[in-house]
DRENFIKOL-154550 format. One record per residue (C-alpha): x, y, z; residue number from 0. Coordinates in Angstrom, 1 decimal. Last residue first. Example, Ala and Ser with C-alpha at 12.3 -4.5 7.8 and 13.67 -1.06 7.14 Angstrom:
BEGIN
SITE       px       py       pz   dovo
SITE     13.7     -1.1      7.1      1
SITE     12.3     -4.5      7.8      0
This chain:
BEGIN
SITE       px       py       pz   dovo
SITE     26.6     -5.1    -14.3    325
SITE     23.3     -4.2    -16.0    324
SITE     20.0     -5.3    -14.4    323
SITE     17.3     -5.8    -17.0    322
SITE     14.4     -7.3    -15.0    321
SITE     12.7    -10.4    -16.4    320
SITE     12.5    -12.5    -13.2    319
SITE     11.5     -9.6    -11.1    318
SITE      8.1     -9.3    -13.0    317
SITE      7.8     -6.1    -14.9    316
SITE      5.8     -2.9    -14.0    315
SITE      2.4     -1.3    -14.5    314
SITE      0.3     -3.9    -12.6    313
SITE     -2.3     -4.3    -15.3    312
SITE      0.4     -3.9    -18.0    311
SITE      2.5     -6.7    -16.8    310
SITE      5.6     -5.2    -18.4    309
SITE      8.3     -6.8    -20.4    308
SITE     11.5     -5.7    -18.6    307
SITE     13.8     -7.8    -20.8    306
SITE     12.2     -9.6    -23.7    305
SITE     12.0    -13.3    -24.6    304
SITE     12.7    -14.0    -28.3    303
SITE     10.4    -13.5    -31.3    302
SITE     13.3    -12.3    -33.5    301
SITE     11.8     -8.8    -34.0    300
SITE     11.2     -8.5    -30.2    299
SITE     14.7     -9.8    -29.3    298
SITE     16.5     -7.4    -31.6    297
SITE     14.3     -4.5    -30.5    296
SITE     15.0     -5.5    -26.8    295
SITE     18.7     -5.4    -27.2    294
SITE     18.7     -2.3    -29.2    293
SITE     16.5     -0.4    -26.7    292
SITE     18.7     -1.7    -23.8    291
SITE     21.9     -0.5    -25.4    290
SITE     20.3      2.8    -26.4    289
SITE     19.3      3.5    -22.9    288
SITE     22.8      2.8    -21.6    287
SITE     24.3      5.2    -24.2    286
SITE     21.6      7.7    -23.4    285
SITE     22.4      7.6    -19.7    284
SITE     26.2      7.6    -20.0    283
SITE     26.7     10.6    -17.8    282
SITE     23.8      9.8    -15.5    281
SITE     20.6     11.3    -14.4    280
SITE     18.2      8.8    -12.9    279
SITE     17.7     10.6     -9.6    278
SITE     17.4     14.0    -11.1    277
SITE     13.8     14.7    -10.3    276
SITE     14.4     18.3     -9.1    275
SITE     16.1     17.8     -5.7    274
SITE     14.4     18.7     -2.5    273
SITE     15.6     18.4      1.1    272
SITE     12.9     19.0      3.8    271
SITE     13.5     19.6      7.5    270
SITE     13.6     23.4      7.4    269
SITE     10.4     23.7      5.4    268
SITE     10.7     26.6      3.1    267
SITE     10.4     24.7     -0.2    266
SITE      7.8     22.3      1.1    265
SITE      5.4     25.1      1.7    264
SITE      4.7     25.2     -2.1    263
SITE      4.3     28.7     -3.4    262
SITE      7.0     28.4     -6.0    261
SITE      5.1     25.5     -7.6    260
SITE      7.1     22.2     -7.8    259
SITE      8.1     21.7    -11.4    258
SITE      6.7     19.2    -11.4    257
SITE      3.4     18.6     -9.5    256
SITE      3.2     15.7     -7.1    255
SITE      6.9     16.0     -6.3    254
SITE     10.0     14.0     -7.0    253
SITE     13.5     13.9     -5.7    252
SITE     12.1     14.4     -2.2    251
SITE     13.9     13.9      1.1    250
SITE     11.7     14.2      4.1    249
SITE     12.3     15.1      7.8    248
SITE     11.8     14.3     11.4    247
SITE      8.3     13.0     10.7    246
SITE      5.7     13.2     13.5    245
SITE      7.2     16.5     14.3    244
SITE      4.0     18.5     14.1    243
SITE      5.0     20.5     11.0    242
SITE      6.5     17.5      9.3    241
SITE      3.3     15.4      9.6    240
SITE      1.2     18.4      8.3    239
SITE      3.6     18.8      5.4    238
SITE      3.3     15.1      4.5    237
SITE     -0.5     15.1      4.8    236
SITE     -0.7     18.0      2.4    235
SITE      1.8     16.3      0.1    234
SITE     -0.3     13.1     -0.3    233
SITE      2.6     10.9     -1.6    232
SITE      2.5      8.5     -4.5    231
SITE      1.9     11.6     -6.7    230
SITE      5.6     12.5     -6.5    229
SITE      6.8      9.4     -8.2    228
SITE      9.6      7.1     -7.0    227
SITE     12.7      8.7     -5.3    226
SITE     10.7      9.6     -2.2    225
SITE     12.5      9.5      1.2    224
SITE     10.6      9.6      4.5    223
SITE     12.2      9.9      7.9    222
SITE     11.3      8.9     11.4    221
SITE     10.8     11.2     14.4    220
SITE      7.7      9.5     15.7    219
SITE      7.7      5.9     14.6    218
SITE      5.6      5.4     11.5    217
SITE      1.9      4.7     11.8    216
SITE      1.0      8.4     11.6    215
SITE      2.9      8.5      8.3    214
SITE      0.8      5.7      6.9    213
SITE     -2.6      6.9      8.0    212
SITE     -1.8     10.5      7.1    211
SITE     -1.1      9.5      3.5    210
SITE      1.5      7.6      1.5    209
SITE     -0.7      5.7     -1.0    208
SITE     -1.6      9.0     -2.8    207
SITE     -1.5      7.3     -6.2    206
SITE     -0.3      3.7     -5.6    205
SITE     -3.4      1.8     -6.6    204
SITE     -4.1      3.7     -9.8    203
SITE     -0.5      3.6    -10.9    202
SITE      2.8      5.2    -10.0    201
SITE      5.7      2.8     -9.6    200
SITE      7.4      2.0     -6.3    199
SITE     10.8      3.1     -5.0    198
SITE      9.7      4.8     -1.8    197
SITE     12.0      4.8      1.2    196
SITE     10.8      4.7      4.8    195
SITE     13.4      5.4      7.4    194
SITE     13.0      4.4     11.1    193
SITE     10.7      1.7      9.8    192
SITE      8.5     -0.7     11.8    191
SITE      5.2      1.1     11.7    190
SITE      5.7      1.8      8.0    189
SITE      6.3     -1.9      7.2    188
SITE      3.1     -2.9      9.1    187
SITE      1.1     -0.2      7.2    186
SITE      2.6     -1.3      3.9    185
SITE      1.3     -4.9      4.4    184
SITE     -0.8     -5.2      1.2    183
SITE      2.4     -5.0     -0.9    182
SITE      3.3     -8.5      0.4    181
SITE      6.2     -8.5      2.8    180
SITE      9.9     -9.2      2.1    179
SITE     11.8     -9.7      5.3    178
SITE     15.6     -9.5      6.1    177
SITE     16.4     -7.9      2.8    176
SITE     20.1     -8.1      1.7    175
SITE     19.6    -11.7      0.6    174
SITE     17.1    -10.9     -2.1    173
SITE     13.5    -12.0     -1.6    172
SITE     11.6    -13.1     -4.7    171
SITE      8.6    -14.7     -3.0    170
SITE      7.2    -11.3     -2.0    169
SITE      6.2    -10.5     -5.6    168
SITE      3.9     -7.5     -5.3    167
SITE      6.4     -5.9     -3.1    166
SITE      7.0     -4.6      0.5    165
SITE     10.4     -4.2      2.1    164
SITE     12.5     -4.9      5.2    163
SITE     16.1     -3.9      5.7    162
SITE     18.1     -4.0      8.9    161
SITE     21.0     -1.5      8.6    160
SITE     24.6     -2.5      8.9    159
SITE     25.7      0.4      6.6    158
SITE     27.1     -2.2      4.3    157
SITE     23.5     -3.2      3.3    156
SITE     22.4      0.2      2.0    155
SITE     23.9     -0.3     -1.5    154
SITE     22.5     -3.8     -1.9    153
SITE     19.1     -2.7     -0.7    152
SITE     19.2      0.2     -3.1    151
SITE     19.9     -2.2     -6.0    150
SITE     16.8     -4.1     -5.1    149
SITE     14.6     -1.1     -4.8    148
SITE     15.7      0.4     -8.1    147
SITE     15.1     -2.9    -10.0    146
SITE     11.8     -3.6     -8.4    145
SITE     11.4     -3.9     -4.6    144
SITE      8.5     -1.5     -4.0    143
SITE      8.3      0.3     -0.6    142
SITE     11.7      0.0      1.1    141
SITE     11.8      0.0      4.9    140
SITE     15.0      0.8      6.7    139
SITE     15.6      0.0     10.4    138
SITE     18.7      1.7     11.7    137
SITE     22.1      0.1     12.5    136
SITE     24.1      2.8     10.7    135
SITE     22.1      5.7      9.4    134
SITE     22.8      8.2     12.2    133
SITE     21.4     11.5     13.3    132
SITE     22.9     15.0     13.8    131
SITE     22.8     17.5     16.6    130
SITE     24.2     21.0     16.2    129
SITE     27.7     22.4     16.2    128
SITE     27.8     26.1     15.2    127
SITE     30.1     27.8     12.7    126
SITE     28.1     30.7     11.2    125
SITE     29.1     32.6      8.1    124
SITE     25.4     33.2      7.2    123
SITE     25.6     31.1      4.0    122
SITE     27.5     28.5      6.0    121
SITE     24.7     28.3      8.6    120
SITE     22.2     27.6      5.8    119
SITE     24.5     24.9      4.6    118
SITE     24.8     23.5      8.1    117
SITE     21.0     23.1      8.4    116
SITE     20.6     21.6      4.9    115
SITE     23.5     19.2      5.6    114
SITE     22.1     18.0      8.9    113
SITE     23.8     14.6      9.0    112
SITE     20.5     12.7      8.8    111
SITE     19.1     14.9      6.1    110
SITE     22.1     14.8      3.8    109
SITE     22.6     11.1      4.5    108
SITE     19.0     10.4      3.3    107
SITE     19.0     12.7      0.3    106
SITE     22.5     11.8     -1.0    105
SITE     21.9      8.1     -0.3    104
SITE     18.7      8.1     -2.3    103
SITE     20.4      9.9     -5.1    102
SITE     23.2      7.3     -5.1    101
SITE     20.6      4.5     -5.2    100
SITE     18.8      6.2     -8.1     99
SITE     22.1      6.5    -10.0     98
SITE     22.9      2.8     -9.5     97
SITE     19.3      1.7    -10.4     96
SITE     19.4      3.6    -13.7     95
SITE     18.6      0.6    -16.0     94
SITE     16.6     -1.1    -13.2     93
SITE     13.3     -0.6    -14.8     92
SITE     13.7      0.7    -18.4     91
SITE     10.2     -0.5    -19.3     90
SITE      8.8     -2.8    -21.9     89
SITE      5.3     -2.6    -23.4     88
SITE      3.7     -5.0    -25.9     87
SITE      0.6     -3.5    -27.6     86
SITE     -2.2     -6.1    -27.5     85
SITE     -4.7     -3.5    -26.2     84
SITE     -6.4     -3.4    -22.8     83
SITE     -3.5     -1.7    -21.1     82
SITE     -3.1      0.7    -24.1     81
SITE     -6.7      1.7    -23.8     80
SITE     -6.4      2.2    -20.1     79
SITE     -3.5      4.6    -20.5     78
SITE     -0.1      3.1    -19.7     77
SITE      1.9      5.6    -21.7     76
SITE      3.2      8.3    -19.3     75
SITE      2.5      6.3    -16.2     74
SITE      5.2      4.0    -17.3     73
SITE      7.9      4.7    -14.8     72
SITE     11.3      3.2    -15.6     71
SITE     12.0      5.5    -18.5     70
SITE     13.4      4.9    -22.0     69
SITE     10.2      3.1    -22.8     68
SITE     10.2      0.3    -25.3     67
SITE      6.8      0.2    -26.9     66
SITE      5.6     -2.4    -29.4     65
SITE      2.8     -3.1    -31.8     64
SITE      1.5      0.3    -32.9     63
SITE     -0.8      0.1    -35.9     62
SITE     -4.1     -1.0    -34.2     61
SITE     -5.7      2.3    -35.0     60
SITE     -7.8      2.2    -31.8     59
SITE     -4.8      1.9    -29.5     58
SITE     -3.1      5.0    -31.0     57
SITE     -6.4      6.9    -30.9     56
SITE     -6.9      6.0    -27.2     55
SITE     -3.2      6.9    -26.6     54
SITE     -3.8     10.5    -27.6     53
SITE     -0.5     11.8    -26.3     52
SITE      0.0     14.4    -23.5     51
SITE      3.6     15.5    -23.1     50
SITE      6.5     13.5    -21.6     49
SITE      6.6     11.0    -24.4     48
SITE      9.4      8.6    -23.5     47
SITE     11.6      6.6    -25.9     46
SITE     11.1      3.7    -28.3     45
SITE      8.0      3.2    -30.5     44
SITE      7.3      0.5    -33.0     43
SITE      4.7      0.5    -35.8     42
SITE      4.7      4.3    -35.4     41
SITE      2.9      6.7    -37.6     40
SITE      0.4      7.8    -34.9     39
SITE      3.3      8.5    -32.6     38
SITE      4.4     11.2    -35.0     37
SITE      1.5     13.5    -34.0     36
SITE      1.9     13.7    -30.2     35
SITE      5.7     13.2    -30.7     34
SITE      6.3     16.5    -32.5     33
SITE      6.7     18.9    -29.6     32
SITE      8.4     16.5    -27.2     31
SITE     10.9     15.4    -29.9     30
SITE     10.6     12.9    -32.7     29
SITE     13.0     11.0    -34.9     28
SITE     11.4      8.8    -37.5     27
SITE     13.4      5.7    -38.3     26
SITE     12.3      3.6    -41.3     25
SITE     12.1     -0.1    -40.3     24
SITE     13.6     -3.2    -42.0     23
SITE     17.0     -2.7    -40.4     22
SITE     15.7     -2.8    -36.8     21
SITE     18.8     -3.5    -34.7     20
SITE     21.1     -1.8    -37.2     19
SITE     18.7      1.2    -37.3     18
SITE     18.9      1.4    -33.5     17
SITE     22.7      1.4    -33.6     16
SITE     22.7      4.1    -36.3     15
SITE     20.3      6.2    -34.2     14
SITE     22.6      6.0    -31.2     13
SITE     25.7      6.8    -33.3     12
SITE     23.9      9.9    -34.7     11
SITE     23.2     11.3    -31.3     10
SITE     20.1     10.8    -29.3      9
SITE     17.8     12.5    -26.7      8
SITE     14.6     10.5    -26.5      7
SITE     11.7     10.0    -28.9      6
SITE     12.4      7.4    -31.6      5
SITE      9.5      6.3    -33.9      4
SITE     10.0      3.1    -35.9      3
SITE      8.2      2.9    -39.2      2
SITE      7.1      0.1    -41.5      1
SITE      7.6      0.7    -45.2      0
């Protein structure tokens, strides 16, 4: 019998829904300890392997036909051998766009309104008025306008900001964005932006893409927010830019190494706000994940068009196939 491997937190009702969507497959439930071996039994795989998997062996066997990731980022499974294989890969891009937008606002507004400074004062029982900054009417640059970036533009729009963005598909401009530039014009976007927000995927071309050249192009005293992947930012260049005041502050939901090592200078920096990669956390997260998984399993097995089918060379889906729940 063909087998479907599940590797994300589930309850019985989630597994029952998956079984109904793929009735001819036997479900194998894995966790992060067992997935490196169970993946080799999979004809279909749904979930997210956060530990190293021998994807070369998976691709070479030819057994695995379909991956539905429960995460938006696909750096965990898009090994070169999977990219070159016929395995169909779908992401969860856009599924948690509301939560990522809320996390972005929390980091951005927290920094602008001085919450870290005032919290430290509170701990010392001090009540001192200090300067704050504004979000309204500022220039906001969004790097990567996939599901998360598009929802973020919608959420930011009522603040009367002017939004520009870069993306691989600049012809798909939403109304909230004044100008959508090709991804090759990141330097121009950085030079324009009071706040630069990263919502792009991690792949070979985006690793370390935010470096001294980009931060030095930004207006002095601007802000950087990263709710994408930590390795998109050169953290040495970021710390140096913060130390000399080129950047006024940075909000980081992700870091290059997670957990962020205790000795990292980012922890102690007065103008940095760090959250431990919680941007996509949500009360109904696993219900929502299961809904997308079941929808795409049904479509895949029926030979129908898929949501969030990934261009494996780029590492993300085309805007026209994004799954954007209401």
